[in-house]
N, C-alpha and C positions, 0 to 999 in steps of 0.2 A: 603339391601340398603334402606335408607329412600326415600319414593316416592315423596316427595314434590318437589324435585328439578330435577325430571326425566320427560321425555315427557310421556304424558297420553296415555291410550287406551280407546276404548268406554266401557260405563258401561254395564253390562248385563241387558237386559230389563225384567221388571217384566212380569210374566205370565198374559195374558189377557189384557194388556195394548198395545195400539198402540204407535209407536216411538213418535207421537205428544202428546199424552196424558201423557206418561212417562216423557217427556221433561217438560210439563207444570206443573206436579206434583213436579218435582224437583225444578223448578223455583220458587215455592212458599216457598221453604226451604231456610232460611237465609245462606248467603255464609259461615260464621264462623261455622255454624252447619254442613254443608257439609264438611267442612275441617276437622273438629273433627271426623266425621264419617269416613273419609277416614284414618285418623290417628289410630282410633280404629280398623279399619279393618286391616291396616298394623301390629299393634302390637299384635292383637289377632292371627294373622297369625304367629307372631314370637313365641307367647305363645304356640300355637299349635305345632310348630316346637320343642320347648323345651320338650314338652310331648312326641314327637316321638324319642327323643335322647336315650331313654331307650331301643328302639329296633333297632335303626339305627344310625350310627355315625353321628355327626353333620355335617361333611362335605358332607356326602351323602344326608342328608336332604337339605342342602343348595344348592347342585348341581341340585337336582331335582326341587327345587324352580326356578332356572335359566331356566331349560329346560320347565317347565310348563308356565313360563311368555313368554318365547321365542315362544312356540308353539301358544299361543294366539295372540301374535303381528304378527307373521308370517301369521297365518290364516286371520287376519284382513287386514294387509297392502300388503302382497304378494310382498315382496321387489325384487323378481327375475325378476319382469317386468321392472325394471330400467336398464340403461346402466351403469355398474359399472366399473370404471377405476381402475387400479393398485393402484394409489395414494388414491383414494377414499376408496377403500377396506382396505388399511393399516390404514388410520385414523379411520374408523368406527371399524375395528377389535381392535385397541388399545383402543378405547372408550368402546367397549362392554367388553373387557377383564378386564378393570379397574372396570366397574360395577360388572361383575362376581366375581373377586377376593374380591371386596368390600363385596358382599353378603356372600361369604365364610367365610372370615374373621370375619364378624358380627356374623354369626351363631356359629363359633367356639369361640367367645367371650361370647355369651350369654349362651354357654354350661358351662362356669366357673364363669360368673359374674351375678349379677342382671340385668334385662332387662333394667331398668331405668338408671343404672350406665353406661352400655355399650352405650346406646344411647347418653348420655350426653358427654361421652369421645368422641364418633365419631363425635360429632358436632365441634371438634377443627378444623377439616378439612375445612369445607366451611367457618367458621368464619375466619381462617387464610388466605383463598383465597381473601375473601372480604377485610380483613384489609390490606394485602400486596398489593392488586390491587389498592387501593385509597389512602392509607397513611394519611387519615384525622384523626383529633383528636377523633372523635366518634368511628371510626374504631380501633385506637390504645387502645382506653378505652374498646371497646368490647372485643378485643383480650385478654387485660390483665385480664378482668373478667373471660373469658373462661379458660385461662391458669390457673388462680386461682382455678376454680372450678374443672378442671381436676386434679390438684395437689392434692386437698382434696380427691377427689375420688381415685386417684392413691395410695396415702399414705394409704387409708384404705385397698386397695386390694393388694398392692405389696408383702406384707408378705405372704399372703395366696394363692394368685393367680396372680403371676406376668406374667405367660403366657397368662392369660385372658386379663390383662391390654396390653400386647404386641399385641394381636389380635386386640383389640379395637383400639389401636393407628394406627395399619396397616390399618384398615377399615377407619379411619380418613384420613389417607394419600390417600387411594384410593379414597375416596369421593372427595377430593380435585382434584385429577386427573381427575376423572370423570366430574367435573364441568368445568375445563378447556378444556378437550378434547370435552365435549358436546358442549360448545360454538362454536368451531371450525366446528363441524359437522353441527350444526345449521346454522352457517354462511354460510356454503357451499351449503346450500339449501336442505340438506338430511332430516333433521327434524326427524319426527317419523319414516319414512322408514329406516333412518340410525339407529335408536334406534332397530327397528326389526332385521335388518340385524346384527347389533352389538350384540344383545343378542344371536343370533346364533352362531356367530364367538367367543363370549365369553364362550358360553357353550362348543364348541369344543375345545378351547384353555385350558380350565380347566378340560376337561374330563380325561386326563392322570393322573391327581393328585387327583381329588375329584370323578371321575366316579366309580372307584372300590368300593368306600365306599357305593354307591348306589346299587350295584349288589343285596344284599339281598332283596330289594324292588321289584325287578323284577319278583320274584317268589310269591309274595303276593299282590294280586290285591287290597286288602282293604288298606294296608300300601302304596302302589304305588299312589293310588287315594288321600290318605290323603296328601302325600307329594306334589303332583301336586295341591291339593287344597290350600296348604300353598302358592304356587306361585300366584294363583288367589286372595287370601285374602291379601297378602302382596305386590302385584304389580299391578295386572289388575284393581281392584276395587279402590285402592287409586289413580292410575294415572288417572282412568276416573273422579272421583270426583275432582281432582285437575284441570282437564280441565274445568269443570263447574264453579269452583270457579275463576279460572283465567279469564273467560269470564265476570265475573260480579264484579270484584275488580281491584284495581291497583296493579302493581307489588310491590311497598312499603308496601301496605296492606297485600299482600299476603306473603311477606318476613317476616313481622311482625307476622303473623300467625305461622311461624315456631317455634316461641318460645313456642307454645303449645305442640310440639312433645315430648320433654324430659318429660314434665309433664304428657303427655298421656301415655307414655311408662311406667313411674313409676307407674301409677295408675293401668294400666293393670297388671303389674308385681305384685302389692299389692293384687288386687282382684282375679286374675286368678292364679298366681303362689305363692301367699302368701309370697312374698318377701318384708319384711318390712324393709325400709331403715333406717340405723342408723341416729342419728342427724347430724353427720359429712357427711354422703352421702346426706341427704336431703340438707345440706347446699352447697354442691358442685353442686348438680342438679340445685338448686336455682340460683347459680352464672351463670351457663351456660344459663339458662332460661333468666336472666338479660342480659346476653351478647348479645343473639340473638335479644332480644327486643330492646336493646340499639343501636346495628348495623342497625337494620331494620327500626327504627323509622325516618320518614322523618324530616328534620329541620323544627322548628317552623316558 
């Protein structure tokens, strides 16, 4: 899952710094720099996950990421203290399941496609939600750009990796569902507690399908720690930095920063995984970045 549209969790405190000193130090860092740091953490976590695919199936790594993030969230929020009705649990469970399936599909896609390509295709989900929700000219233009970019990327990959494209599109659909359901969870007043409970329910819902793929890690402490570390890098840290950015910028400005995510993913794929995009792939990623920027920029 991309972290920018999810509810955040608190950042790990640097050793030797009081909470006030850590907050003051972070307050001196420009908001865009914090956002980029979160994006780099998110996709470095994904790159680490790709490295683990040689010893553990992608589904197993993805599921352990969900478990790791859920453990951090539950330890922080302790959602069991709230009074949960059946209706709230069903909504939060659907929300968490969409998040869990999105993460699984994303990891299954990056096992077959370049990281930057997968992230760009996945962005079709939130752009479509935004465009269909407002039906403005800017939104229609953004959706057209995104569809064009995804079409270029899919055309490059369909012949060699149609399954990877299918997983990326499934992740996009789940991201769209996550946004719609997440807004309902937030409107109901559950917020971050709903995210914590949803992560647990999502991990449980996907356990029968992805849990068995994680079994080999249970007998290898180093591998298990690495997989759980993916959850911290890809979820906990980005969510925390998102919270700091949201406190210091407008929603429109934050949304505009989302355009950096496909570029950041492509850069991490290039530097860490040596995934060099072809000219067509670069053009497709560029169109998706333009779509996010066009959709997010406030009217003049």
